[in-house]
Structures are given as C-alpha cells and as structure tokens.
N, C-alpha and C positions, 0 to 999 in steps of 0.2 A: 381458334388457334391455341388458346390457353388449355382447352380440354384436350386437344390433340397433343400438345407438348407434355401434358401431365400423363396421358396414356402412353406416349412414346417413352417417357422417362421410366415408368414403372413396368414396362413390358418385359424387360430383361432384368431379373433381380440381381444377378451377379454383376452386371454392368452398372446397375444402380448403386450397389454397395461400393464398388470401386470408385465411381465418380463422386458420390456424396462423401464417402470415407476419406478420399484424398483431400477434398476441400475441408472437411472437418479437422483433419490432422494439421493441415496448414494453418487454419484459423486457431486451433488449439495452441500452436506455437506462439502466435501473435498475442492471443488473449492471456496466456499464462505468463508471458514476459511482462506485459502491462500489469497483470495482477500482482506479480512479485514486487515491482517497483512501487505500486500504489500501497501494498501492504507494508513495505519497509518504511515508507513515508509516515504511515499511520503509527507504526511502532515507535518511531523516533520521537514523536510528540505525545506518546501515551501518558507519560507522567504529567505533562502540562495539562492535557485535556481532562485527566481524571483528578487533578489537584483539588477541585472543588472551589477554587478561587475565581472571582470575577475579574480581578485586576492583578497583574504582576508588577511590582515596583522594584527597580534595580538601580544600580549606579548609573550616573549620567552617561548616555550614549551606549549603554549595554542593552542590546535588544534580543538576546538569545542566550541559551545555556551552552550549546555545543562549542567546545574550545574557546569559552569565554570565562572571564573572571569578574565578579561583582562584589564590591565591598561597601557597606553602608554603616554609619554609626548607629548605635542603639537609639539615639535620640530621634532618628527618622521614624521609627515605629510609633513613638508617642505623638509626633507631629501629624503623621498620616491619620491616626485614630481620631484626631480632632477635626479633620476635614469633613464638611457636611456631606452626608450620603454614605459615609463609611460605617458599616455595622460592626466589623471586627477585622483584625489583621494578625496573621501568624508569621513570625519571622523564621526563616530556615537558613541553614548554612550549607554550602555546596562546593564541591570540587570534583574533578575527574581523577580517579585513581584505580587501583586494582583490588579485586577480591582474590586473595592468594590462598590456595590449598596445596601444600607440598610444592611441586614444580609447576602446578597449573595456575595460570594468571588470567583472570577474567576482567576486562575493562568495564568500569561501572561509574555511573553518577553516584557519588557518595553524598547522601543527604543527612544533615544533622537536624534532628527534630527536637523542639522543646517539649518539656513535660506537658501532657494534656493538650498537645497540638490539635487544632481543629481541621486544618487544611494541609495538603501536601503529604498526607500519610498514605501508606499502602491501601489501595482501594479494594483489593481482593486477596484475602489471606486464606491459603489452603490448609494450613495447620500452624499451631503455635499462637504467639501473641501478635497483636496488631500495632503495638508501639514498643520500641526498644527501651529497656532500662539501662542502668549503668553497666558497662562491660558486655552489652548484648547487641546483636545485629539481626536485622531481617534482610534476607537475600532472596533472589528469585529461585523458584522451585526448579526450573530447568537448569540453572547454573549449579544448584545443589546436587541434582541427580547426575549431571555430567561430571562433577568433581567427586562424587561419592560421599557427599556430606548429608547428614541428617540432623534433626533437632538435637541440641545438646552438644554437638561437635563444635570444634573451633575453626575459625577462619582468620586470616590476617588482613586487616584493613588499616591503612595509614601507618603500617609498621607495627601495629599492636594486635594481639590476639583477642578475638571477640567470640563469645558463645552464640551459636545460632539459636535465636529464640522464636523465630517465625519464618515461614516460607510464603512468599507472595506469588501471585499469578499475574501474567500479562506485563511483567516488568523487564522483559528481555527482548532483544532484537538481534539482527545480524551484526549490528554495530557495537552495542554494549548492553548493559543491564542497569538496574537501579538497586542500590543497597542503602539501608537506613540504620543509623546509629543515633545515640542521644546527642543533643546539642552540647551537653557538658563534656562528654568524651571528645567530641569534635574540637571544642575550644581548647581542651587540655593538650590534645595531640598536635594541633596546628598553632597554638599560641594566639588564637584570634579572639581574644577577650574583648567584650564591649563592641563587637561588630557583628553584622549579619550579612548574608549574601543577597537574599531576596526577601521581599515582604509580600505575602499572599493575602490579598484584600477581598473581603466579601462586602458587597454594597447592600444598603438598606432596601427593604421591599419597596418596589415602585420606582426605584432609582435606575437610571441608565448607566451601565458600566462605562460607556464612552464619555458621558458627561462627567462622571465622578473621576475618571482617569485624567480628564482635562483639568479638573479642579486640583487634583494632587500635583500635577505637573506645574500648575501656576502658583500654588501656595507653598510647596516644599522645594527647597533649593537642591540643586545637584542630584536630581533623580530623573529616571525615565519611567513613566507609568503607561502601561499598555494593557488593553483588554486581553483576556485569555486567548481569544481568537487571533488577535494581532500577534501576540507573543508566539503562538504555535506556528503561525504563518512565517514569521521571521526564522524560527528554528528550522522549518522545512527548507526554506530558501537557502540558508547557509549550507546545509548538507547537499542540496541540489547543486549549488555553485561549486562545491568541492568535488563532486563526482559527475558533473554534467557531461564531460567528454566521454567517460566510460559508459555511462547510462545511455547516452545518445547513440553511440556506436553500436552497443549491444542491441538496443531497441531497433535501430535501423537495419542491422544485419538480419535480425529475426523477422522483421516486417517484410524485408525484400525476399528472404527465402520463402516465407509463408505465401506471399503473393505470387512468387514464381511457380511454386508447386501448384497453387490453386489455378493459375492461368493455364499451366500445362495440362492439368486435369480436365478443365473445361474444354480446352482446345482439342485434345485427343478424343474426349467423349463426343464432341460435335462431329469430328471427322469420321468416327467409327459408325456413325449413323447415315453415312452418305447413301447407302443402298435404300434406306427407308425414304430419304428425301427424293431419290431418283424415282421411286415408285409414285410418290406424290406428284412429281412433275409429269410422269407418264399419264396420271389420271386427270391432268389439267390444272394442277395447282400453279398459281403465279409465283414469281420470284418474291414479290412483296409478302405473300403468305408464308413462304419458306423462311424469310428473314424474321418475321414475327414469331414463328414457331421456334426457330433456333434460339432467339433471344429469350423467349419465355422459358424455354427448357433450361438454358444456362442459369437464369435468375432463380428458377425453382431449385436447381442443384445447389446453388450457393446458399439460399435461404435454409434448406434442409441441412446443409453442411454447417452453417453458422449455428443453428439450434443445437445440433449434435456436438459441435465443438464447445459451445457454451456449457452444455450439460457435463462434458468431460472436465472442463475447467472448474466448475462448481464441485465436482467430485474430488478433484485435486485439493481444493480449498478445505474440504471436510477431512480428507485423509492425511494431509500434511502434518498435523499435530501428532498423529499416531506413530510417526517415524522418528519421534524425539528431536525434531528440528525446531529451531527458533523462527523458522521462516513462516510468515503469515501472508496468505494470498488474499487479495481483495479486488473484486471486479468493479470498476467505477462506471458511471453512466457515460462519462466522456470517452472512456475506452470502447464501450459498446457502440457508441455513435460513430466514432472514428473508424473502427474495424468494419462495422456494418456498411457504412456509406462507401468506403474505399473498395470493399469487397464487391459490392454491386457494380461499381464502375469497372473494375478489373474483369468481372464476369462478362459484362457487356462487350468490352474490347476483345476479350479472348474468344467470345462467340462470333464476333463480327469478322475476325481474321480469316476463318475458313469459308466465310459466306461466298466469296468470289468463286471458290472451287465448287460449292454447292450450286450456285447460280449457273455455272457453266456445265453442269452435269448433262449428259446425253441420256434422255429417258430410255433410249434403246438398250443401254447397258444393263438395265433391269431384266430385259427379256433375253439378253445374251448370257445371263448368269454370272456377270462380273461382280 
C-alpha cells in the first residue's frame, strides 16, 4: 500500500506540486512565526549570553535587566572578589536610554564600561575600537547605518554628544540595541559615583557557577547572584510576560491558518483521486486497503511539504539580514517537534474525512466514465 500511495502521489506532477506546495506554504507560515519569536528571544539576551561572565551579581531581588534598575556600592565588588571560587569581577553601569541622531531616537541598553574591562564588552566589532574612551561610544552597526552614522560622527547619549569610536555586530534586536560608553562618562552624566549596576563574575577553573553563586549570596549582604543561564532565563521570561497575549494570539492565528490550509489541501487532494480509488475497488481492493493507501498518501504529502517548508524557512533565515532588518529567525527543535507532530495528526484526520465517500464508491462509475 505504501508503494501504491507513492506511485499514485507522483503520477500527476501538477497535482503533486499543488498538494505538496499547499502544505509547504502552510507549514512555512507556522515555522516562520515560531522562528521569529525564537529569534527575538535570543536577541534579547544576546548581551547577557556573550558577556563572558559566569555569574551576574545585582541588587537584592533584581533578577533581570529589561525595565529594571540595580544599584550596588563599590564595596560589593571588593567583597565578592574575596569569595572562594571567584577568579575576577568586572563592574558595569547600566540604564535604558536612547541613542539620538537628529530626530532619530533608538532605544538602547547603555552600558558603562571601566577601563580595561574584561567582561561585558562588545563581543563582535565590525570596525573601530572595542572599548570606548572618554567622550567615545560604541554603537550597533545596524543602528548606525539606519541613522546614517559612521565612525567619527557624533551621537547623543544621556543628553551628551559622543564620538562613534566603534561599531558592533549582533547588539540590536526588534526591541532595542546595546551602546557602550566609558564608566567615567556614565558616572559624570548620571551622578552615580561610588556605585555600580551589575558585577560580572568569572569563576575559577574547576569551580561550579551554581556553587559559587550560592556562596556569594550567602556571604555578601543585599545582593542577588545568578548564573549567566539563570539570569538570561529571567530576562526572557520578563519579556515573555509583557508580550504573552500578543505573541500567543499571533502564533495561534498563524498556526490555525496554516493547519486549515494544510487540512484543506490534503482533503481536496484525496477527493481528487476518487476515480483512481474506484478503479482499485473495481479490481478487488478492500476498503481497508484503500484506507491505508489514502492515509499513507496524505502522510507522504505532509512529510514532503514539511521538508520543503523547512527549506524555505531556512532560506528566509539566511536572506533576512540582507534586507537590512534587525529581525533574526531561529528554528528551534521544540518548534520542529510541535509542527511536525501536529501536522501528521491533521494530515491523518484530513485524509480520513473523505474516506466514507471513497468507501461508498461504486466501482461501476469507473466504467461509466464518471
């Protein structure tokens, strides 16, 4: 029956393209929406993930960066450095503000970096310097191109003009970007002397970040110490909580439209082959054989459509950066598992619906030319 389904599916090339293409486009919609949301989540935590730190230390009960404020005295850095298992610690200053160019305002995480900072620095510089000096800023390349800014031009950050000394890659998303200035400039503009926002800790070789984070939490008062993974998870969760309704509705609508198109494609494709099934019945095929053939044919259509839709989604991932967009697509294993399993179920249901009509076919219709 599998061989028969395969031959029947590939017998008419135009019909094959329509059925597989319809399924592929439906699944492309579902996969691309999931890829957009997964990519946005990854972009949001890019700075945390690429910080190089094993542990993030913040003010007590502050567990993320987005729409959060953390303030620690300088003395915390000295105390943390004396905790067993801590190899080094880099203090950074942080707040959310705008990178302003003329009338263009780009929301950004503003990071104040100390001289010779080890961690929390730009991880991919496309041109210019990797650490900002006095009166200098490093901004995202996409933001610079969008605003018509080049190295040596000036941008406004925290109400002060800074010379663009470097352009970074991978530091922008649909939500915001990351800009870097010196800690001295940050302190002067914000009046935040003798305080830091976060402490980025590197653990000694052979030490567990979870164990060292627990030590910091126990030995240093009024701080929250989290591993980089936990801190990034909290950051994603905050953004998810803020946009859950919108994302859920968009994802659900896209998912339902995609499944409806796929179901209709499989259903009509099955009915369009009634004449072939009538011929099989006339030759003595049992209904059970027809059922298995219909089901196998529907599943084959969905598998081919799924693979084609996945290829199209991967092509979108590759092409997206060439359109000058900050959008980054990422196909996750969870998305593939969800879409693949649900698609097979929908394909089976869509194929079974017309089976009653096929089972009731009169073999004589084949010879009457109907």
